[in-house]
C-alpha positions as CSV (number, residue, x, y, z in Angstrom):
1,X,105.7,74.7,88.2
2,X,106.1,71.4,90.1
3,X,108.8,70.3,87.7
4,X,110.8,73.4,88.3
5,X,111.3,72.6,91.9
6,X,112.6,69.1,91.4
7,X,116.2,68.5,92.2
8,X,118.8,66.6,90.1
9,X,118.5,63.7,92.5
10,X,114.8,63.2,91.7
11,X,115.5,63.4,88.0
12,X,118.6,61.3,87.9
13,X,116.9,58.3,86.4
14,X,115.8,60.5,83.4
15,X,119.3,61.5,82.5
16,X,120.2,60.3,79.1
17,X,123.5,58.7,78.7
18,X,125.7,59.6,75.8
19,X,124.2,58.5,72.4
20,X,125.6,55.4,70.9
21,X,127.4,57.2,68.1
22,X,130.6,56.8,66.0
23,X,131.0,60.6,66.3
24,X,133.9,61.5,68.7
25,X,133.0,63.1,72.0
26,X,135.2,66.2,72.7
27,X,135.6,67.4,76.3
28,X,137.9,70.5,76.8
29,X,140.4,69.5,74.2
30,X,140.2,65.7,74.8
31,X,138.8,63.3,72.2
32,X,136.9,60.2,73.4
33,X,135.0,57.3,71.8
34,X,131.6,56.5,73.4
35,X,132.1,52.8,72.6
36,X,135.4,52.3,74.3
37,X,135.9,55.2,76.7
38,X,132.5,55.9,78.3
39,X,133.9,55.6,81.8
40,X,136.7,58.0,81.0
41,X,134.3,60.5,79.5
42,X,132.1,60.5,82.7
43,X,135.2,60.7,85.0
44,X,136.5,63.7,83.0
45,X,133.1,65.4,83.3
46,X,132.7,64.6,87.0
47,X,136.2,66.0,87.7
48,X,135.2,69.5,86.5
49,X,134.2,71.7,89.4
50,X,130.4,72.2,89.3
51,X,129.0,75.3,90.8
52,X,125.2,75.7,91.3
53,X,122.8,77.9,93.0
54,X,123.3,77.7,96.8
55,X,121.1,78.8,99.7
56,X,121.8,79.8,103.3
57,X,125.3,81.3,102.7
58,X,126.4,84.4,104.6
59,X,124.5,87.5,103.4
60,X,126.2,89.2,100.5
61,X,127.5,92.6,101.7
62,X,126.3,91.7,105.2
63,X,122.6,92.5,104.5
64,X,122.1,91.2,101.0
65,X,120.8,87.9,99.6
66,X,121.7,84.6,101.3
67,X,120.9,82.6,98.1
68,X,121.5,83.2,94.4
69,X,118.6,81.1,93.1
70,X,117.1,82.7,90.1
71,X,119.8,85.3,89.4
72,X,123.3,83.7,89.9
73,X,123.5,81.3,87.0
74,X,125.9,83.3,84.9
75,X,128.0,84.1,88.0
76,X,128.2,80.3,88.6
77,X,129.2,79.7,85.0
78,X,131.9,82.3,85.3
79,X,133.1,80.5,88.5
80,X,133.1,77.2,86.5
81,X,135.2,78.4,83.6
82,X,137.6,80.1,85.9
83,X,137.8,77.1,88.2
84,X,138.8,75.1,85.1
85,X,141.7,77.6,84.6
86,X,142.8,77.1,88.2
87,X,142.6,73.3,87.9
88,X,144.8,73.5,84.8
89,X,147.2,75.9,86.5
90,X,147.6,74.1,89.8
91,X,146.6,70.4,89.1
92,X,146.9,69.9,85.4
93,X,144.4,68.9,82.7
94,X,145.0,65.2,83.5
95,X,144.0,65.5,87.1
96,X,140.9,63.5,88.1
97,X,138.5,63.6,91.0
98,X,137.6,60.3,92.5
99,X,134.9,60.2,95.1
100,X,136.2,59.3,98.6
101,X,139.8,59.6,97.5
102,X,142.0,61.9,99.6
103,X,142.9,64.9,97.4
104,X,146.1,66.9,97.4
105,X,146.2,70.3,99.2
106,X,146.3,72.3,95.9
107,X,142.8,70.9,95.1
108,X,141.4,72.2,98.3
109,X,143.2,75.5,97.7
110,X,141.4,75.8,94.3
111,X,138.0,74.8,95.7
112,X,138.3,77.2,98.7
113,X,138.9,80.1,96.2
114,X,135.2,79.7,95.2
115,X,133.4,78.8,98.5
116,X,130.4,81.1,99.3
117,X,132.0,83.5,101.7
118,X,133.2,87.0,101.4
119,X,136.9,86.4,101.6
120,X,137.2,83.7,98.9
121,X,138.9,85.1,95.8
122,X,136.1,84.2,93.4
123,X,133.1,83.7,95.7
124,X,129.6,84.7,94.6
125,X,130.0,87.5,97.2
126,X,133.1,88.9,95.5
127,X,131.6,88.6,92.0
128,X,128.3,90.2,93.0
129,X,130.0,93.1,94.8
130,X,132.7,93.7,92.2
131,X,129.8,93.7,89.6
132,X,128.4,96.9,91.2
133,X,131.4,98.7,89.7
134,X,130.3,97.3,86.3
135,X,126.9,98.8,86.8
136,X,125.2,95.6,88.0
137,X,123.3,95.8,91.3
138,X,123.5,92.7,93.6
139,X,121.0,90.2,92.5
140,X,120.9,91.5,88.9
141,X,121.4,89.0,86.0
142,X,124.8,89.2,84.2
143,X,125.8,88.6,80.6
144,X,129.0,86.7,79.6
145,X,131.0,89.9,79.1
146,X,130.1,91.3,82.6
147,X,131.2,88.2,84.4
148,X,134.4,88.1,82.4
149,X,135.3,91.7,83.3
150,X,134.6,91.0,87.0
151,X,136.7,87.8,87.1
152,X,139.6,89.7,85.5
153,X,139.5,92.3,88.3
154,X,139.2,89.6,91.0
155,X,142.2,87.6,89.6
156,X,144.5,90.5,90.4
157,X,144.1,89.7,94.1
158,X,144.9,86.0,93.6
159,X,148.7,86.1,94.0
160,X,148.8,82.4,94.5
161,X,147.6,81.7,91.0
162,X,149.5,84.7,89.5
163,X,147.4,84.7,86.3
164,X,147.4,87.1,83.4
165,X,143.7,87.6,82.4
166,X,143.0,89.1,79.0
167,X,139.5,89.9,77.7
168,X,139.6,90.3,73.9
169,X,137.1,93.0,73.0
170,X,135.7,93.9,69.6
171,X,136.0,90.3,68.3
172,X,139.8,90.9,68.0
173,X,142.7,89.1,69.8
174,X,145.8,91.2,69.6
175,X,148.9,89.0,70.1
176,X,151.2,91.9,71.1
177,X,148.9,92.9,73.9
178,X,148.8,89.4,75.3
179,X,152.6,89.0,75.1
180,X,153.0,92.3,76.9
181,X,150.6,91.2,79.6
182,X,152.1,87.8,80.1
183,X,155.8,88.8,79.9
184,X,155.4,91.5,82.5
185,X,158.8,90.2,83.8
186,X,157.5,89.7,87.3
187,X,160.1,87.5,89.0
188,X,158.6,84.4,90.7
189,X,157.1,85.8,93.9
190,X,158.9,83.3,96.1
191,X,157.1,80.4,97.5
192,X,153.6,81.7,96.8
193,X,153.9,81.7,93.0
194,X,156.1,78.7,92.5
195,X,156.2,76.4,95.6
196,X,158.0,73.1,95.7
197,X,156.2,70.4,93.6
198,X,153.7,68.5,95.6
199,X,153.5,64.7,95.3
200,X,155.2,64.6,91.9
201,X,152.9,67.2,90.4
202,X,155.1,69.9,88.9
203,X,153.7,73.3,89.8
204,X,153.3,75.2,86.6
205,X,155.9,72.8,85.2
206,X,158.5,74.2,87.6
207,X,161.1,71.6,88.5
208,X,163.7,72.0,91.2
209,X,166.2,74.0,89.1
210,X,165.7,77.5,90.5
211,X,167.3,79.3,87.5
212,X,164.9,77.6,85.2
213,X,162.1,78.4,87.6
214,X,163.0,82.1,87.4
215,X,162.9,81.9,83.6
216,X,159.6,80.1,83.5
217,X,158.1,82.7,85.7
218,X,158.7,85.3,83.0
219,X,155.5,84.1,81.3
220,X,152.5,84.4,83.5
221,X,149.9,81.7,82.8
222,X,147.2,83.2,80.5
223,X,143.5,83.1,80.9
224,X,142.0,84.4,77.6
225,X,138.3,85.2,77.6
226,X,136.6,86.3,74.3
227,X,133.1,87.7,74.6
228,X,131.3,87.2,71.2
229,X,128.0,87.8,69.6
230,X,127.4,85.1,67.0
231,X,124.2,86.4,65.4
232,X,121.3,88.7,66.4
233,X,118.7,86.5,68.1
234,X,120.0,83.0,67.2
235,X,123.4,81.6,66.4
236,X,124.5,82.0,62.7
237,X,125.0,78.5,61.4
238,X,128.2,79.7,59.7
239,X,129.9,79.9,63.2
240,X,129.0,76.3,64.3
241,X,132.1,74.5,62.9
242,X,134.4,77.2,64.4
243,X,132.7,76.9,67.7
244,X,133.2,73.1,67.7
245,X,136.9,73.5,66.9
246,X,137.3,75.6,70.1
247,X,136.4,72.5,72.2
248,X,139.0,70.5,70.3
249,X,142.0,72.7,71.2
250,X,144.1,71.5,74.2
251,X,144.0,75.0,75.6
252,X,140.1,75.0,75.7
253,X,138.4,76.2,78.9
254,X,135.0,75.8,77.3
255,X,132.3,78.4,76.7
256,X,129.9,80.3,79.0
257,X,126.5,81.3,77.5
258,X,123.2,79.4,77.2
259,X,119.7,80.3,76.4
260,X,118.4,83.8,77.0
261,X,118.7,84.6,80.7
262,X,119.6,81.0,81.5
263,X,123.3,80.4,81.6
264,X,125.2,77.1,81.1
265,X,128.9,76.1,81.1
266,X,129.6,74.3,77.9
267,X,132.5,71.8,78.1
268,X,132.4,69.9,74.8
269,X,130.2,68.5,72.1
270,X,129.2,65.3,70.3
271,X,127.7,65.4,66.8
272,X,125.4,68.5,66.7
273,X,124.9,68.7,70.5
274,X,126.8,70.7,73.1
275,X,127.7,69.1,76.4
276,X,127.2,71.3,79.4
277,X,127.1,71.6,83.2
278,X,124.0,73.3,84.4
279,X,124.0,75.5,87.5
280,X,120.2,75.6,87.9
281,X,119.7,73.4,90.9
282,X,119.8,74.8,94.5
283,X,122.1,73.1,97.0
284,X,122.7,74.1,100.6
285,X,125.9,76.2,101.2
286,X,128.9,74.3,102.3
287,X,131.1,75.3,105.3
288,X,134.8,74.5,105.0
289,X,136.2,72.5,107.9
290,X,138.9,73.8,110.2
291,X,141.7,72.1,108.2
292,X,140.6,73.8,105.0
293,X,139.2,70.6,103.7
294,X,135.7,71.0,102.2
295,X,133.0,68.3,102.0
296,X,133.2,68.4,98.2
297,X,130.8,65.8,96.7
298,X,128.3,68.5,95.8
299,X,130.9,70.3,93.7
300,X,131.1,67.5,91.2
301,X,128.3,66.5,88.9
302,X,128.0,62.8,89.3
303,X,125.5,62.0,86.6
304,X,125.8,62.2,82.8
305,X,126.0,65.8,81.8
306,X,123.2,67.7,80.0
307,X,123.1,68.1,76.2
308,X,121.4,70.5,73.8
309,X,121.4,71.2,70.1
310,X,124.1,73.7,69.1
311,X,121.4,75.6,67.1
312,X,119.6,76.5,70.3
313,X,122.6,78.4,71.8
314,X,122.0,82.0,72.5
315,X,124.4,84.0,70.3
316,X,125.9,85.9,73.2
317,X,128.8,83.8,74.6
318,X,132.3,84.0,76.0
319,X,134.9,81.5,74.9
320,X,137.8,80.7,77.2
321,X,141.4,79.4,76.7
322,X,144.2,78.7,79.1
323,X,147.9,79.0,78.0
324,X,150.2,77.8,80.8
325,X,153.4,78.7,78.8
326,X,154.4,80.9,76.0
327,X,154.7,77.7,73.8
328,X,151.0,77.0,74.6
329,X,150.1,80.4,73.4
330,X,152.1,80.2,70.2
331,X,150.5,76.8,69.5
332,X,147.1,78.3,70.1
333,X,147.8,81.1,67.6
334,X,148.9,78.6,65.0
335,X,145.7,76.6,65.5
336,X,143.5,79.7,65.2
337,X,145.3,80.6,62.0
338,X,144.8,77.1,60.6
339,X,141.1,77.3,61.5
340,X,140.6,80.3,59.2
341,X,141.5,77.9,56.3
342,X,138.7,75.4,57.2
343,X,136.0,75.4,54.6
344,X,132.6,76.4,55.8
345,X,133.9,77.7,59.1
346,X,133.4,81.4,59.6
347,X,136.0,82.9,62.0
348,X,134.3,84.0,65.3
349,X,137.1,86.5,66.0
350,X,140.2,88.0,64.3
351,X,143.7,87.2,65.4
352,X,146.1,90.1,64.7
353,X,149.7,90.9,65.7
354,X,149.2,94.5,66.6
355,X,146.4,96.8,67.7
356,X,144.5,98.1,64.6
357,X,144.9,101.9,64.5
358,X,141.1,102.5,64.7
359,X,141.0,100.9,68.2
360,X,141.1,103.0,71.3
361,X,143.9,102.4,73.8
362,X,143.6,98.7,74.9
363,X,144.6,99.4,78.5
364,X,142.0,102.1,78.9
365,X,139.3,99.9,77.3
366,X,140.1,96.7,79.0
367,X,141.3,97.5,82.5
368,X,139.0,100.3,83.5
369,X,136.1,100.6,81.2
370,X,134.4,103.9,82.0
371,X,130.6,104.0,82.1
372,X,130.3,104.8,78.4
373,X,132.5,101.8,77.4
374,X,130.8,99.6,79.9
375,X,127.4,100.6,78.6
376,X,128.4,100.0,75.0
377,X,129.9,96.6,75.8
378,X,126.8,95.6,77.8
379,X,124.5,96.6,75.1
380,X,126.5,94.6,72.6
381,X,127.1,91.5,74.6
382,X,124.4,90.9,77.2
383,X,121.6,88.7,75.9
384,X,119.0,90.4,78.2
385,X,119.3,93.4,75.9
386,X,117.5,92.6,72.7
387,X,117.1,96.2,71.4
388,X,119.7,95.9,68.6
389,X,119.7,98.5,65.8
390,X,120.2,96.7,62.5
391,X,122.2,99.0,60.3
392,X,121.6,98.8,56.5
393,X,124.8,98.1,54.6
């Protein structure tokens, strides 16, 4: 019991560094060597936005909880995978956070979207209250599918990021659906969607040429979340190679999942171990300053990340990818097709051009799951429900 109350600071000296191994370290599509690039690995990990339990934030819904300790871990993991999408969208995968260095405005815009207050796009307040519509009362534990569905709904209000969020249900990614969603031919919404580049960082790759900018805006940047069940009570070994390959793709946003009722944000792997950020430490809530700048040290994990054996992963996960451009999406599709040829790697999901005829209408299923759909999806994807019926073949 005593150990459970220790903070990361107390335990810092116990954190294992990366093992001295010839195996490459993969972090969100980047390959590193422990021997020659240890500093780069740690800088990459530290640069990810790290969301943990917080206490003393404004009450959710005005009268609800003021802390998410004990129930908010999957909500925090959802925030982390989505924050990585926003970092790729507004700052780029190469952006790095350096303690004490003045960051650009876009960084604070991203961070402010997740601050613990009711009017932040993706705050714990918004996620918890939007979850009520998915059948989850405030303070109830979420599974990976629920948090994905909620984030998709919240993203529609984030006109600054202008994201197309697709959740691929039934283990099937339908390319035609995604193209329809991303090519919704919304002209660039003026300054909000494609502002002038800031300090040499091209915003969504938009240079000054306005004509080109209009054309680029015809593809909305895609956040693709795929809830999966990779076994009944433990992960089926046949999926492990495929799961590793997901972290090798440049479009990778990582994976949310964990151990039963204890969620982690997985950002990479080394050998047979997953590398993850852990939300299970409680920090005081942070108040943004008047200028919009936020004291941000506590949003970056400044010690070596945690690791666990892949075999211990709960089979209920959601895998994320970010495709900034149509070319990124086409490239991702090619990589998934190649992956199906890798020996000993069982595909985790199917990639198809068109909706199989036995599916229900995707828009009905994905955008507004009615209670029967939502119940069915929850039963299938949430690891707190272990009452699976095993059908004989």
